[in-house]
C-alpha positions as CSV (number, residue, x, y, z in Angstrom):
1,M,5.9,1.1,24.5
2,Q,8.0,0.0,21.6
3,S,9.3,2.7,19.2
4,L,8.6,2.7,15.5
5,T,12.3,2.0,14.9
6,S,12.3,-1.1,17.2
7,L,9.2,-2.4,15.5
8,A,10.7,-1.9,12.1
9,L,13.7,-3.9,13.2
10,L,11.5,-6.6,14.7
11,S,9.6,-7.0,11.4
12,L,12.8,-8.2,9.7
13,G,12.6,-11.4,11.6
14,A,8.8,-11.8,11.8
15,A,7.1,-14.9,10.4
16,P,5.2,-14.4,7.1
17,A,1.8,-12.9,7.8
18,V,-1.3,-14.2,6.2
19,H,-2.5,-10.8,5.0
20,A,-1.4,-8.2,2.5
21,W,0.8,-9.8,-0.3
22,G,2.7,-11.7,2.3
23,V,6.4,-11.1,3.2
24,V,7.8,-12.4,-0.1
25,G,5.3,-10.4,-2.2
26,H,5.9,-7.1,-0.5
27,A,9.6,-7.6,-0.5
28,T,9.5,-8.4,-4.2
29,I,7.6,-5.2,-4.9
30,A,10.1,-3.2,-2.8
31,Y,13.1,-4.7,-4.6
32,I,11.6,-3.8,-8.0
33,A,11.1,-0.3,-6.8
34,Q,14.7,-0.2,-5.6
35,N,15.8,-1.2,-9.1
36,F,14.0,1.8,-10.7
37,V,14.3,4.7,-8.3
38,K,16.7,7.5,-9.1
39,D,20.0,7.5,-7.1
40,T,18.9,10.7,-5.3
41,T,15.7,9.0,-4.3
42,A,17.6,6.0,-3.0
43,T,19.8,8.2,-0.9
44,W,16.9,10.2,0.5
45,A,14.9,7.0,1.4
46,Q,18.0,5.4,3.0
47,G,18.4,8.5,5.1
48,V,14.8,8.6,6.2
49,L,14.9,4.9,7.1
50,G,18.4,4.9,8.6
51,N,19.3,1.9,6.4
52,T,21.9,2.0,3.7
53,S,21.8,-1.7,2.9
54,T,20.9,-3.2,-0.5
55,S,17.5,-4.1,1.0
56,Y,16.6,-0.8,2.4
57,L,13.0,-0.9,1.2
58,A,12.5,-4.6,1.2
59,N,13.5,-4.8,4.9
60,I,10.6,-2.6,5.9
61,A,8.0,-3.6,3.2
62,S,6.0,-5.7,5.6
63,W,6.4,-3.5,8.7
64,A,2.9,-2.1,8.4
65,D,1.5,-5.7,8.8
66,D,3.4,-6.2,12.0
67,Y,2.5,-2.7,13.3
68,R,-1.2,-3.2,12.8
69,E,-1.1,-6.1,15.3
70,T,0.2,-3.9,18.1
71,A,-2.0,-1.8,20.4
72,A,-0.3,1.3,19.0
73,G,-0.9,0.4,15.4
74,A,-4.4,-1.1,15.6
75,F,-5.8,2.2,14.2
76,S,-4.1,1.4,10.8
77,A,-6.0,-1.9,10.1
78,P,-8.5,-0.3,7.7
79,Y,-5.8,1.4,5.7
80,H,-4.7,-1.9,4.1
81,F,-7.8,-2.2,1.9
82,I,-10.9,-0.6,0.4
83,D,-14.1,-2.6,0.4
84,A,-15.6,-2.1,-3.0
85,L,-19.4,-2.5,-2.7
86,D,-19.7,-4.1,-6.2
87,N,-21.2,-7.4,-7.3
88,P,-18.6,-9.8,-8.7
89,P,-18.4,-11.6,-11.0
90,T,-21.2,-9.6,-12.6
91,T,-19.8,-6.1,-11.9
92,C,-16.5,-4.9,-10.5
93,N,-15.8,-1.3,-9.7
94,V,-14.3,1.0,-7.0
95,D,-16.0,4.2,-6.0
96,Y,-13.9,6.2,-3.5
97,T,-16.8,8.1,-2.1
98,R,-19.0,5.0,-1.7
99,D,-16.4,2.6,-0.6
100,C,-13.9,4.5,1.7
101,T,-15.5,4.6,5.1
102,T,-15.0,7.1,7.9
103,A,-12.4,4.6,9.3
104,G,-10.3,5.3,6.3
105,C,-9.0,3.0,3.5
106,S,-6.0,2.3,1.4
107,I,-6.7,5.3,-0.9
108,S,-7.1,7.8,1.9
109,A,-4.1,6.4,3.7
110,I,-1.8,6.7,0.6
111,A,-3.0,10.3,0.2
112,N,-2.5,11.1,3.9
113,Y,1.0,9.6,4.3
114,T,2.1,11.0,1.0
115,Q,1.3,14.4,2.4
116,R,2.9,13.7,5.7
117,V,6.2,12.4,4.4
118,Q,6.6,15.7,2.6
119,D,6.0,17.8,5.8
120,G,9.3,19.0,7.0
121,R,7.9,19.8,10.5
122,L,7.3,16.1,11.4
123,T,9.8,14.3,13.6
124,A,12.2,11.9,11.9
125,E,10.3,9.0,13.4
126,H,7.0,10.2,12.0
127,T,8.6,10.8,8.6
128,M,10.0,7.3,8.6
129,E,6.6,5.9,9.6
130,A,4.9,7.7,6.7
131,L,7.5,6.3,4.2
132,M,7.0,2.8,5.5
133,F,3.3,3.0,5.2
134,I,3.5,4.2,1.6
135,V,5.8,1.4,0.6
136,H,3.4,-1.1,2.1
137,F,0.1,0.4,1.0
138,I,1.1,0.8,-2.7
139,G,1.7,-2.9,-2.6
140,D,-1.6,-3.7,-0.9
141,I,-3.7,-1.7,-3.3
142,T,-2.5,-3.8,-6.3
143,Q,-3.8,-7.1,-4.8
144,P,-7.3,-7.5,-6.3
145,L,-8.9,-8.9,-3.1
146,H,-7.7,-5.8,-1.1
147,D,-10.0,-3.9,-3.3
148,E,-13.1,-6.0,-2.8
149,N,-15.8,-6.3,-0.1
150,L,-17.3,-9.7,-1.0
151,D,-16.7,-12.2,1.7
152,V,-14.3,-9.8,3.5
153,G,-12.1,-9.7,0.5
154,G,-12.2,-13.4,0.1
155,N,-11.1,-14.1,3.7
156,T,-14.3,-16.2,4.4
157,I,-14.2,-18.2,1.1
158,T,-12.8,-21.6,2.2
159,V,-10.9,-23.3,-0.6
160,T,-8.6,-26.2,-1.2
161,F,-5.1,-25.4,-2.5
162,D,-2.3,-27.8,-3.1
163,G,-3.9,-30.4,-0.9
164,F,-4.7,-28.1,2.0
165,D,-8.5,-28.0,2.5
166,D,-8.7,-25.3,5.1
167,D,-7.2,-22.4,3.2
168,N,-9.1,-19.2,2.4
169,L,-8.9,-17.5,-1.0
170,H,-7.4,-14.3,0.3
171,A,-4.5,-16.1,2.0
172,D,-3.8,-18.1,-1.2
173,W,-3.6,-14.9,-3.3
174,D,-1.6,-13.1,-0.6
175,T,0.9,-15.7,0.4
176,Y,0.6,-19.4,-0.6
177,M,0.4,-19.1,-4.4
178,P,3.3,-16.6,-4.6
179,E,5.4,-18.7,-2.3
180,L,4.7,-21.9,-4.1
181,F,5.7,-20.2,-7.4
182,I,9.0,-18.7,-6.2
183,G,9.9,-21.6,-3.9
184,G,10.3,-19.8,-0.6
185,S,9.4,-16.9,1.6
186,T,12.7,-15.1,2.4
187,L,14.2,-11.9,1.0
188,T,16.6,-14.0,-1.1
189,F,13.7,-15.5,-3.1
190,A,12.1,-12.1,-3.3
191,E,15.2,-10.4,-4.7
192,K,15.6,-13.1,-7.3
193,W,11.9,-12.8,-8.4
194,A,12.3,-9.0,-8.5
195,A,15.3,-9.3,-10.8
196,T,13.3,-11.4,-13.2
197,L,10.3,-9.0,-13.2
198,T,12.6,-6.0,-13.5
199,T,14.1,-7.4,-16.7
200,A,10.5,-8.1,-18.0
201,I,9.7,-4.4,-17.3
202,K,12.9,-3.1,-19.0
203,T,13.2,-5.3,-22.0
204,G,10.7,-8.1,-21.8
205,A,7.0,-8.8,-21.8
206,Y,6.1,-5.7,-19.8
207,A,8.3,-3.2,-21.6
208,S,5.5,-1.9,-23.8
209,M,3.1,-1.6,-20.9
210,A,5.1,0.0,-18.2
211,A,4.6,3.7,-19.2
212,S,0.8,3.2,-19.0
213,W,1.1,1.9,-15.4
214,I,2.2,5.3,-14.2
215,K,0.5,7.6,-16.7
216,G,-1.0,10.5,-14.9
217,D,0.3,9.5,-11.4
218,D,0.9,12.7,-9.5
219,I,1.6,13.1,-5.8
220,D,-0.5,16.3,-5.9
221,D,-3.5,14.1,-6.7
222,A,-2.8,11.1,-4.6
223,V,-6.5,10.2,-4.2
224,G,-6.9,10.2,-8.0
225,A,-3.8,8.1,-8.6
226,A,-4.6,5.6,-5.8
227,S,-8.2,5.3,-7.0
228,A,-7.0,4.4,-10.4
229,W,-4.7,1.7,-9.0
230,A,-7.5,0.2,-6.9
231,S,-9.9,0.2,-9.9
232,D,-7.3,-1.5,-12.0
233,A,-6.8,-4.3,-9.5
234,N,-10.4,-4.6,-8.7
235,A,-11.3,-5.4,-12.3
236,Y,-9.4,-8.7,-12.0
237,V,-11.8,-9.9,-9.3
238,C,-14.4,-10.3,-12.1
239,T,-12.1,-11.5,-14.9
240,V,-9.4,-13.6,-13.1
241,V,-10.0,-14.1,-9.3
242,M,-13.6,-15.4,-9.5
243,P,-14.9,-15.2,-13.1
244,N,-17.4,-18.1,-12.5
245,G,-18.4,-17.0,-9.0
246,V,-17.5,-18.3,-5.5
247,A,-19.0,-21.7,-5.8
248,A,-16.8,-22.6,-8.7
249,L,-13.7,-22.0,-6.5
250,Q,-14.9,-24.5,-3.9
251,K,-15.0,-27.4,-6.3
252,G,-11.8,-29.4,-6.1
253,D,-8.3,-28.2,-5.6
254,L,-7.2,-24.8,-6.9
255,Y,-3.9,-26.4,-7.8
256,P,-2.8,-26.7,-10.6
257,N,-5.5,-25.4,-13.0
258,Y,-6.6,-22.3,-11.1
259,Y,-3.1,-21.6,-9.9
260,D,-1.7,-21.7,-13.4
261,S,-4.5,-19.4,-14.6
262,V,-3.9,-16.7,-12.0
263,M,-0.1,-16.6,-11.6
264,P,0.4,-14.4,-14.7
265,T,-1.8,-11.8,-13.1
266,I,-0.1,-12.0,-9.7
267,Q,3.3,-11.5,-11.4
268,L,1.8,-8.6,-13.4
269,Q,0.5,-6.9,-10.3
270,F,3.8,-7.3,-8.5
271,A,5.5,-5.6,-11.5
272,K,3.0,-2.8,-11.6
273,A,3.3,-2.2,-7.9
274,G,7.1,-2.0,-7.9
275,Y,7.2,0.3,-10.9
276,R,4.5,2.6,-9.5
277,L,6.2,2.7,-6.1
278,A,9.5,3.8,-7.7
279,N,7.8,6.6,-9.6
280,W,5.9,7.7,-6.6
281,L,9.0,7.8,-4.4
282,D,10.9,9.7,-7.1
283,Q,8.2,12.4,-7.0
284,V,8.2,12.5,-3.2
285,A,12.0,12.6,-3.0
286,D,12.1,15.4,-5.6
287,S,9.6,17.4,-3.6
288,N,11.5,16.9,-0.3
289,L,14.9,17.6,-1.8
290,G,13.5,20.7,-3.6
291,L,12.1,21.9,-0.3
292,A,15.4,21.3,1.5
293,R,17.2,23.4,-1.2
294,R,14.7,26.2,-0.8
295,N,15.0,26.2,3.0
296,N,18.7,26.3,2.7
297,L,18.3,29.4,0.6
298,G,16.2,30.9,3.4
299,E,12.9,30.8,1.5
300,K,9.8,30.4,3.6
301,R,7.9,27.2,3.1
302,I,4.1,27.5,2.8
303,P,2.7,24.2,3.9
304,V,-0.2,23.2,1.7
305,A,-2.3,20.1,2.4
306,R,-2.3,18.2,-0.9
307,Q,-5.5,16.3,-0.6
308,V,-9.0,17.4,0.2
309,L,-10.4,14.1,1.4
310,T,-14.0,14.9,0.4
311,H,-15.6,11.7,1.5
312,S,-14.4,12.2,5.0
313,F,-15.2,15.9,5.3
314,Y,-18.7,15.6,6.6
315,C,-17.5,13.0,9.2
316,F,-14.9,15.2,10.9
317,A,-15.3,18.8,9.9
318,H,-16.9,19.6,13.2
319,F,-13.6,18.9,14.9
320,A,-11.8,22.2,14.7
321,R,-8.4,20.7,14.9
322,S,-9.0,18.5,11.9
323,L,-9.4,21.5,9.7
324,A,-5.6,21.4,9.3
325,I,-6.0,18.2,7.2
326,I,-8.0,20.0,4.6
327,A,-6.4,23.4,4.9
328,H,-5.7,25.5,1.8
329,S,-3.3,28.0,3.2
330,E,-0.7,28.4,5.9
331,H,-3.1,30.6,7.8
332,D,-5.5,27.7,8.2
333,L,-3.1,25.4,9.8
334,I,-3.2,24.9,13.6
335,D,0.2,25.1,15.1
336,G,1.5,21.8,16.3
337,L,-1.2,19.6,14.8
338,L,1.2,17.6,12.6
339,E,3.3,16.8,15.7
340,M,0.5,14.9,17.3
341,G,1.1,11.2,17.8
342,T,0.3,9.4,14.6
343,P,-2.5,7.2,16.2
344,S,-4.2,10.3,17.5
345,M,-3.9,12.2,14.2
346,A,-5.1,9.2,12.2
347,R,-8.1,8.6,14.5
348,L,-8.9,12.3,14.4
349,A,-8.9,12.3,10.6
350,Y,-10.5,9.0,9.8
351,G,-12.4,7.6,12.8
352,Y,-11.8,4.5,15.0
353,G,-13.7,1.5,13.8
354,C,-12.8,-0.9,10.9
355,G,-16.1,-2.8,10.8
356,G,-14.5,-6.0,11.8
357,H,-12.7,-6.4,8.5
358,K,-9.2,-7.7,8.3
359,H,-7.6,-7.9,4.9
């Protein structure tokens, strides 16, 4: 069985995947985050990942897509999206209780791995896994079609783009439109794009908006923050992705008119994701570094689960061991639970099936 470390290294040379934002998209988001995190956060993340390069987050930003294709990582497939049961283009909305199934979703996964990456009892490998999942899922949740159920998030909407008549809408948003815009799919292109977007956030078109992108984001309410991110992205399904319905997308080539109309939103979402990721990692790193300082002073850590995943409670409360996921005090924790294998723990908490959906 391949280790997480070997899979992370393998992902660096993997071909672009036709899901998530695609390699160039996730790398762009990661580079933006690298441009905004505090120095202490960068040092902490580099230590967790065992990578001190200038691409320490970008290198692993698409790891989760590769991992989900393995037997060991198949459990994580539902964590890349949340299927909003809305009715675009008439209504667009995300309801965590309604839309996040017992198999889990992007919102519950962000909450779970945010809690796990702060748990000092995990092995170094499991801590690294949690960080890599967070980097990827915060990217995924900003892609509008990762927050939509219709036609499996657009995967079954056949369209023509730039002369290719066998594309699907989801793949065009994830990969083909961003790659056409930036001119390639390598980290070099992503880093250049991230530099442009970073400038826009600091002093350009996004400068007045950036503070609102992270307003209220708190790792102690990960479900609330991730729900807000999903709702924000989902709204674009009605206003930008398919404002005139599915049929209108299947008339003619999406290039150049549709492409020109949606690229500003794609760029905006990349900027949001990178800025939010930086803020989120700063909070996580501050929590971990603060814990380390307290432990060095000999203080006792009281492990408190940070999220009560209410929608999943009724599905797994009868499993006694799963009570640790929703524990409110140290006394409720079951010794050794968090050292279970990640697939086992995830399945225990969220279930097995993903309903055949692949976003």
